[in-house]
DRENMI-475041 format. One record per residue: x, y, z of N, C-alpha, C in turn. Coordinates in steps of 0.001 Angstrom, whole numbers. Layout:
<sites>
X|Y|Z|X|Y|Z|X|Y|Z
...
</sites>
This chain:
<sites>
18631|14175|-16164|17315|13880|-16224|16225|14522|-15911
15037|14392|-16752|14053|14828|-15975|12746|13606|-15230
11849|14569|-14311|11200|13880|-13387|9410|13886|-14273
9565|12538|-14810|7875|12273|-15910|6784|11983|-14677
6014|12456|-14859|4533|12288|-14297|3475|12141|-14856
2695|10822|-14895|2205|10556|-15958|588|10889|-15638
234|10775|-14946|-1623|10553|-14271|-1909|12457|-14198
-614|13122|-13861|-1242|14317|-13402|-205|15354|-14336
674|15617|-15417|2094|16231|-15554|1807|17418|-15252
2741|18254|-14609|2629|19834|-14019|3179|20620|-15235
2081|21781|-15153|2329|22464|-16097|3014|23989|-15111
2862|23571|-13843|3325|25168|-13711|4753|25331|-13818
4424|27160|-13171|6022|27632|-13926|6665|27288|-12505
8169|27071|-12826|9159|26717|-12319|9334|27628|-11359
8891|29094|-11406|9006|29838|-10340|7811|30130|-9520
6825|29655|-9554|5541|29526|-8578|5599|28465|-7685
6122|29078|-6352|6032|28663|-5168|4549|28878|-4086
3626|29021|-4560|2360|29434|-4402|2051|27867|-3242
2123|26619|-3546|1757|25543|-2717|2884|25210|-1560
3665|26321|-1535|4801|25708|-489|4568|26745|649
4739|26478|1804|4432|26889|3262|5524|28523|3081
5711|29234|3782|6663|30038|4385|7984|29519|4631
8248|28585|5233|9311|28064|5830|9685|27212|4426
9368|26491|3594|9429|25786|2933|10253|26480|1443
9573|27723|1373|10129|28672|417|11586|29251|866
11996|29748|2070|12738|29840|2667|13843|28968|2617
13602|27608|2957|14443|26130|3488|14878|25693|1621
13959|25360|1382|13954|24645|-21|14526|25256|-1136
15661|23884|-1844|16168|25003|-2546|16354|23945|-3694
16608|24237|-5460|16757|23310|-6504|17753|21973|-6482
17314|21101|-6605|16155|20217|-7559|14942|20155|-6177
14956|20012|-4969|14490|18923|-4187|12679|20468|-4197
13356|21654|-4271|12033|22931|-3878|10959|22486|-5658
11639|22051|-6242|10326|21541|-7564|9859|20079|-7301
10405|19408|-6879|9943|17861|-6404|8905|18079|-5558
9513|18693|-4455|7981|19109|-3198|6795|20300|-3957
6896|20814|-4570|5619|21635|-5611|4789|20648|-6404
5981|19779|-7160|5526|18951|-7813|4426|18228|-7368
4847|17521|-6514|4470|16301|-5525|3078|17567|-4624
3156|17654|-4148|1941|18950|-3678|958|18838|-5016
1632|19419|-6148|-43|19621|-6910|-249|18462|-7747
199|17214|-8038|-250|16246|-8230|-1153|15672|-7034
-831|15682|-5599|-1872|15837|-4664|-3147|16198|-4658
-2948|17216|-5215|-4091|18338|-5097|-5234|17779|-6449
-4503|17626|-7462|-4802|16743|-8939|-5664|15471|-8587
-4915|14923|-8019|-5204|13379|-7853|-6310|13385|-7058
-6695|13870|-6065|-7865|14043|-4591|-8865|14706|-5463
-8805|15555|-5703|-10076|16121|-6832|-10599|15213|-8046
-9293|14585|-8923|-10257|13662|-10068|-10430|12478|-9633
-10124|11957|-8714|-10219|10935|-8089|-10935|10980|-6985
-12379|11771|-5634|-12225|11849|-5303|-12787|10694|-4772
-13854|10147|-5358|-14507|8847|-5108|-13505|7545|-4661
-12124|7069|-5111|-11201|6575|-4411|-10740|7574|-3532
-10599|8619|-3281|-9894|9211|-2257|-10570|8824|-607
-12096|8891|-868|-12688|8709|188|-12860|7168|603
-12570|6321|-584|-12189|5229|40|-11247|4573|320
-10521|5457|593|-8833|5282|924|-9019|6119|2501
-9472|7031|2807|-9999|7547|3921|-11089|6656|4656
-11778|6223|4286|-12393|5393|5396|-11858|4614|5640
-11000|3162|4655|-10343|2621|5325|-9567|2818|6016
-8481|3985|6037|-7799|4416|7061|-8466|4393|8714
-9674|4847|8076|-10748|5410|9993|-11048|3947|10400
-11188|3016|9360|-11223|1608|9819|-10424|496|10839
-9225|1013|9775|-7743|186|10363|-7542|979|12047
-7694|2223|11970|-7354|3063|13458|-8418|2708|14191
-9678|2636|13721|-10644|2055|15259|-10305|1059|15863
-10182|-415|14819|-9273|-1579|14908|-8380|-1698|15522
-7667|-952|15467|-5990|-919|16399|-6567|-186|17887
-6766|1103|17761|-7847|838|18799|-8425|536|19857
-9003|-420|19315|-9394|-1240|19835|-9051|-2444|20431
-7985|-3063|19794|-7136|-3967|19928|-6026|-3712|21370
-5759|-2610|21104|-5371|-2041|21766|-5699|-1587|23658
-6826|-1925|23805|-7859|-1658|24850|-7940|-3348|25481
-8096|-4096|24145|-8596|-5668|24310|-7282|-6523|24954
-6199|-6331|23804|-5185|-7695|23739|-4812|-7264|25211
-5039|-8682|25757|-4217|-9031|27304|-3719|-10238|26974
-3928|-11580|25937|-3134|-12628|26139|-2021|-12050|25334
-969|-12894|25612|831|-12279|25613|1120|-12809|24427
200|-13933|23892|448|-14469|22346|202|-13342|21066
-900|-12327|21595|-1425|-11709|20793|-180|-10415|20827
763|-9857|21562|1135|-8802|21618|1908|-8076|20440
2530|-9531|20039|3847|-9143|18593|2722|-8289|17656
1746|-9672|17434|726|-9687|16272|-82|-7833|16248
-219|-7545|17353|-494|-6445|17929|84|-5113|17054
1248|-5205|17521|2524|-4511|17062|2577|-4185|15595
2502|-5645|15339|2303|-6045|13593|1654|-4975|12501
237|-5276|13181|-674|-4393|12443|-550|-2756|12938
-120|-2645|14220|308|-1171|14264|1217|-546|13029
1961|-922|13028|3462|-1114|12390|2711|-1140|10840
1704|-1835|10044|1240|-1773|9238|517|-266|8977
-584|-423|9953|-1010|836|9972|-453|2367|9642
1030|2088|10164|1765|3552|9777|2362|3275|8255
2370|2486|7646|2433|2080|5994|1830|2345|5391
372|2169|5955|-812|2578|5095|-502|4477|4910
-346|4659|5709|-374|6717|5811|420|6706|4231
1880|6040|4724|3026|6457|3508|1929|6011|2032
1729|4660|2377|1323|4166|874|222|5113|-8
-522|5583|621|-1514|6666|294|-1019|7818|100
-350|8437|922|417|9632|712|1189|9518|-1100
2157|8423|-962|2717|8447|-2403|1752|7997|-3770
645|7178|-3501|-615|7196|-4474|-918|8415|-4860
-1429|8661|-4376|-1871|10728|-4427|-812|11517|-5028
386|11180|-5095|1446|12192|-5292|2158|11219|-6624
1540|10857|-7202|1817|9771|-7996|3044|8914|-8076
3288|8716|-7033|4839|7804|-6528|4446|6580|-6505
3150|6081|-7687|2777|4558|-7653|3454|3339|-7281
5367|3723|-7391|6149|2165|-7914|6806|2677|-6633
6789|3800|-5621|7534|3678|-4470|6597|3507|-3549
5097|3568|-3812|4107|3081|-2961|3895|1771|-3171
3845|1137|-4052|4624|-690|-4014|5669|-952|-3361
6438|-964|-3231|7595|-995|-2356|7152|-996|-472
6714|21|-827|6272|152|723|5080|-899|1211
4458|-941|586|2792|-2010|526|3669|-3155|570
4436|-3792|120|5158|-4967|-2|5494|-5359|1691
6176|-4433|2257|6251|-4109|3683|5115|-4328|4515
4164|-3916|4261|3401|-3533|4817|2078|-4651|4646
2111|-5537|3674|1629|-6900|3344|2402|-7863|3911
3639|-8031|4303|4433|-9001|5408|3800|-8636|6545
3991|-7345|7156|3666|-7075|8516|2006|-7839|8919
1465|-7830|7910|59|-8118|8163|77|-9659|8020
763|-10229|7191|869|-11426|6855|1457|-12172|8068
2682|-11986|8656|3218|-12498|10038|2488|-12412|10774
2087|-11432|10986|631|-11112|12077|-357|-12419|12504
-1139|-12335|10968|-2013|-13474|11091|-1557|-14840|11075
-284|-14689|10733|451|-16359|11181|436|-16637|12364
1022|-15855|13599|786|-16018|14258|-32|-15960|15677
-1290|-15429|14716|-2449|-15302|15890|-2853|-16626|15855
-3166|-17058|14578|-3162|-18479|14349|-2470|-19650|14170
-1332|-19286|14549|-187|-20661|14847|451|-20260|16265
-330|-19760|17537|587|-19156|18106|2079|-20250|18753
1873|-20834|18356|3106|-21875|18934|4698|-21701|17974
3924|-20344|17138|5118|-20299|16400|5999|-19218|17194
5278|-18400|17977|5349|-17326|18784|7078|-17201|18835
7465|-18331|19429|8617|-18551|20057|9850|-18537|18681
9493|-19335|17817|10106|-19715|16752|10526|-18021|16347
9361|-17434|15885|9332|-15623|15095|10262|-14805|16421
10069|-14894|17441|10753|-13583|18123|11988|-14436|18928
12393|-15355|18558|13822|-16067|18708|14743|-16602|17777
14268|-15756|16128|15345|-16425|15996|16473|-16267|15074
16894|-15348|16000|18599|-15032|15977|19364|-15090|17226
18780|-16330|17915|19317|-17088|19082|20921|-17783|18682
20505|-18605|17755|22015|-19375|16937|21084|-20430|16017
22212|-20797|15238|21818|-21183|13894|20581|-22233|13620
20488|-23121|14807|18983|-23627|14671|17807|-22914|14694
17755|-22046|15659|16676|-21376|16046|16128|-20553|14388
17493|-20173|13851|17343|-18974|12549|16807|-20118|11006
17523|-21501|11382|16785|-22265|10261|15620|-22736|10762
14910|-22649|11974|13540|-22949|12461|12606|-21770|11993
13516|-20514|12128|12731|-19193|11540|12243|-19588|9816
13233|-19536|9142|13448|-19478|7950|12430|-20900|7439
12198|-21643|8069|11788|-23157|7573|10058|-22183|7625
9578|-21932|8418|8614|-21376|9088|7975|-20483|8053
8542|-18591|7934|8749|-17636|7337|9444|-16903|6234
10118|-18120|5481|11077|-17798|4907|11003|-18311|3445
11302|-19632|3737|11278|-20141|2502|10069|-20975|2104
9925|-20988|902|8181|-21998|497|7424|-21244|1137
7630|-19114|768|6298|-18332|1239|4951|-18912|797
4472|-19389|-431|2982|-19561|-1100|2842|-20446|60
3077|-21411|287|2814|-22833|1367|2920|-22684|2520
3989|-21696|3227|4291|-21470|4732|3476|-20272|5253
4305|-19282|4365|3759|-17606|5686|2671|-17409|4761
2179|-17661|3577|1007|-17209|3075|199|-18313|2974
96|-19515|3907|-793|-20710|3583|-2439|-19853|4125
-3490|-19985|3114|-4404|-19693|3313|-5099|-18458|2504
-3755|-17503|2188|-3985|-16209|1780|-3318|-16222|370
-4015|-17126|-748|-3623|-16834|-2042|-3773|-15000|-2451
-4604|-14428|-2275|-4688|-13092|-3128|-3680|-12072|-2162
-3255|-12285|-1071|-1881|-11766|-457|-464|-12511|-1037
-731|-13469|-1461|572|-14030|-2099|684|-13124|-3237
-260|-13376|-4326|-52|-12909|-5427|-38|-11287|-5106
-424|-10549|-4605|9|-9276|-3821|1180|-9233|-3508
1667|-9843|-2715|3133|-9498|-2381|4323|-9797|-3578
3864|-11009|-4806|4969|-11048|-5529|4985|-10037|-6663
3344|-9615|-6538|3983|-8125|-7767|4636|-7578|-6964
4142|-6938|-5988|4875|-5751|-5208|6749|-6514|-5230
6683|-7209|-5226|8538|-7521|-5278|8916|-7470|-6370
8099|-8204|-7228|8701|-7725|-8900|8952|-6685|-9510
8036|-5383|-9049|8210|-4091|-9017|9542|-3157|-8504
9592|-3620|-6787|10406|-3312|-6520|11190|-3391|-6048
12210|-5270|-6785|13423|-5323|-6670|14334|-4447|-7540
15769|-4474|-7642|16780|-3887|-8357|16628|-5264|-9699
15685|-5048|-10362|15810|-5910|-11978|15628|-5186|-13320
16527|-5273|-14602|16395|-4890|-15724|15334|-4580|-15785
14260|-5761|-15661|12612|-5426|-16183|12009|-4132|-15616
12048|-3861|-14314|11623|-2903|-13162|12185|-2059|-13278
13662|-1659|-13898|14427|-342|-13918|13953|168|-15463
14091|-834|-16479|14053|-66|-17437|12474|596|-17970
11256|156|-17242|9963|861|-17743|9839|2020|-16723
10829|2490|-16465|11108|3417|-15156|11587|4805|-16120
12529|3997|-17167|13019|5430|-18052|12615|5811|-19473
12287|6728|-19677|12068|7427|-21379|12557|8178|-22321
13146|8168|-23293|13430|9508|-23710|12939|10966|-23344
13737|11826|-22799|12650|13174|-22615|12522|13899|-24048
11850|14395|-24510|11099|15267|-25510|11880|13974|-27124
11974|13041|-26812|12501|12085|-28033|13653|12306|-28449
14523|12489|-27087|16150|12612|-27250|16795|11239|-26424
17110|10910|-27205|17953|9087|-26374|19087|9947|-25523
19744|11308|-25866|20506|11875|-25150|20218|12241|-24067
18858|12681|-22932|18432|12649|-22254|17003|12170|-21793
17439|11777|-20910|16554|10880|-20314|15563|10883|-18846
14488|10973|-19052|13725|11151|-18202|13090|9903|-17070
12077|10250|-16430|11982|9155|-15093|10786|9052|-14764
9839|7922|-14631|8624|7977|-14451|8793|7620|-12823
7869|8354|-12314|7223|7891|-10884|6151|6935|-10850
5647|7285|-11986|4589|6288|-12171|4683|5275|-13248
4422|3712|-12906|4773|2632|-14364|3783|2513|-15180
3351|3101|-16177|2386|2660|-17248|2002|4044|-17597
587|3885|-18310|189|5124|-19235|-736|5888|-17833
-929|6882|-18335|-2294|7912|-17879|-3403|7133|-17490
-4003|6629|-18663|-5015|5465|-18516|-5300|4644|-17369
-3780|4188|-17261|-3439|2760|-16359|-4114|3292|-14489
-3604|4790|-14277|-3535|5089|-12846|-4817|4774|-12169
-5696|5277|-12901|-7078|4831|-11676|-7021|3363|-11373
-6429|2718|-12586|-6790|1159|-12161|-5495|516|-11162
-3798|1462|-11270|-3262|896|-10146|-3895|1275|-8874
-4456|2668|-8727|-5318|2976|-7391|-6086|2242|-6847
-6711|1757|-7459|-7854|992|-7463|-7505|-360|-7052
-5974|-676|-7760|-6063|-2284|-7296|-5242|-1924|-5918
-4609|-922|-5882|-3499|-1057|-4316|-4804|-589|-3425
-6005|-484|-3818|-7180|140|-2719|-7869|-1454|-2450
-8068|-2050|-3389|-8251|-3457|-3332|-7462|-4362|-2438
-5865|-4358|-2526|-5155|-5094|-2022|-5341|-4615|-353
-5441|-2982|-301|-5249|-2719|1120|-6581|-3135|1974
-7859|-3174|1557|-9003|-3607|2005|-8906|-4911|2061
-8324|-5749|1104|-7943|-7567|1582|-7098|-7580|2692
-5872|-6973|3309|-5407|-6827|4063|-5839|-6800|5699
-6976|-5753|5443|-8113|-5015|6545|-9142|-6649|6594
-9248|-7119|5379|-10208|-8203|6105|-9749|-9245|6411
-8157|-9899|6428|-7403|-11079|6416|-7252|-10464|8252
-6556|-9390|8517|-6308|-8810|9858|-7346|-8851|10728
-9022|-7989|10030|-10223|-9115|10870|-10515|-10514|11082
-10461|-10785|10123|-11105|-12144|10772|-9905|-12982|11834
-8885|-12282|11544|-7797|-13281|13117|-8125|-11881|14173
-8823|-11015|13848|-9046|-10289|15793|-10364|-10217|15562
-11362|-10862|14828|-12950|-10543|14606|-13246|-10611|16709
-12257|-11242|17729|-13226|-11735|18588|-13306|-10685|19395
-11951|-9590|19085|-11987|-8115|19753|-13270|-6991|19399
-13534|-7449|18069|-14470|-6377|17259|-15770|-6220|17009
-16143|-8128|17303|-17434|-8367|16266|-18545|-7497|17160
-18257|-7067|18524|-19640|-6430|19434|-19251|-4887|18730
-18552|-4010|17882|-18434|-2814|17406|-19144|-2383|16185
-20560|-2069|16664|-21398|-1888|15740|-21406|-963|14715
-20579|268|14974|-20092|913|14215|-19015|909|13456
-18078|-157|14425|-17017|-379|13190|-17096|-996|11830
-18767|-1863|12453|-19336|-2938|11412|-19633|-2041|10012
-20295|-1094|10419|-21371|-516|9627|-20653|287|8770
-19138|829|9122|-18318|1232|8740|-17744|243|7043
-17388|-952|7691|-17121|-1703|6942|-17739|-2383|5543
-19080|-2321|5993|-20041|-2581|5277|-19932|-1075|3956
-19811|-351|4651|-19801|948|4259|-18628|1303|2793
-17775|988|3192|-16906|548|2470|-16794|-180|1713
-16758|-1232|1353|-18048|-2551|535|-18457|-1753|-222
-19265|-1179|-198|-20791|-438|-1471|-19647|561|-2055
-18822|1552|-1169|-18403|2612|-2171|-17333|2344|-3002
-16463|1290|-1997|-15813|839|-3138|-16013|379|-4595
-17113|-580|-4003|-17764|-1175|-5631|-18066|173|-6450
-18819|801|-5949|-19613|1985|-6438|-18476|2720|-7039
-17381|3134|-6442|-16315|3792|-6999|-15614|3443|-8202
-15511|2253|-8539|-14862|1088|-9572|-15693|1070|-10777
-17007|830|-9620|-17938|1374|-11415|-17913|2446|-12051
-17839|3431|-11266|-18157|5105|-12228|-17099|5212|-12626
-16145|3991|-12540|-14515|4603|-12823|-14525|3822|-14337
-15429|2508|-14521|-15637|1921|-15492|-14412|624|-15285
-13834|602|-13833|-13194|-597|-14001|-12848|-2015|-13104
-14673|-2189|-12982|-14661|-3294|-12753|-13996|-4508|-13611
-13901|-4448|-14847|-13739|-5767|-16232|-12541|-5717|-16394
-11611|-4341|-15974|-10286|-4438|-16403|-9846|-4981|-14530
-10165|-5052|-13947|-9790|-5301|-12193|-10323|-6803|-12400
-11023|-7390|-13248|-11280|-8768|-12653|-10832|-9813|-13752
-10178|-8646|-15223|-9749|-10006|-15982|-8020|-10148|-16003
-7631|-9470|-14216|-6337|-9681|-14122|-5151|-8190|-14247
-6039|-7095|-14722|-5446|-6066|-15490|-4499|-5546|-14177
-4906|-5943|-12671|-4059|-5721|-11733|-3609|-6548|-11312
-4441|-6961|-10188|-4218|-8366|-9265|-5172|-9146|-9191
-6100|-8561|-8891|-7079|-9822|-8669|-8664|-8806|-8763
-9494|-9594|-9055|-11109|-8872|-9184|-11504|-8198|-7678
-12319|-6922|-7632|-12994|-6644|-6190|-13759|-7530|-5662
-14310|-7271|-4396|-15267|-8280|-4018|-16337|-7305|-3786
-17524|-7924|-4269|-18933|-6650|-3877|-19203|-7045|-2479
</sites>
């Protein structure tokens, strides 16, 4: 079986290990060595080709980091402690999502993104409904506690857990559909290698090469939606940070400009990924 890379197929000599460190050249063996070299090559190619999108991801990370740091200094209400931890965990997942996206592992990025969305949504629900904190943290005490947790956080997700967060529910549902072990998500990852149905390759990026910037842009839009919802719930800790507000305004402008430069506004707006970007 072969690895298929859609957005930036590698043409490097399998023996070319110039992208590896000395330690990696000494310790890695095939096929993992090829995996690391290929991934690093894809990373370099994609950052260069989609530099404006990359810069938006970096600015978003800086914004999220600043918000987490500010909350860490200002949180004093016990009801905010666990939501703060959840947002911090979401930020850690953000780094993994960015890494996987630009390495061409978009489907794996969406799987991590699903957990990131859940962290943020749980944090938002606990901040908006602090009376649910006891239900959330004591769900393993007994069957009654478990049922209470399921009613608030598991069943009827669209109208309960994602109440008032329709764009995040759509994103979570999409990530769930592509990351679950079902026939549809599985079959679109395999292809006949060199037209030979006896030898199958595996696509880490679902779709065509032309779809890759759409997928990157869609993921960026989901991440900015998540940041916006988290900001809305924690604004009391952040609203006096003028530099943070300037960074958020800059991200909105640069994200829109990046989407426009790639000709993606109409594709995102017609539902080609999840939902239209907000200017």
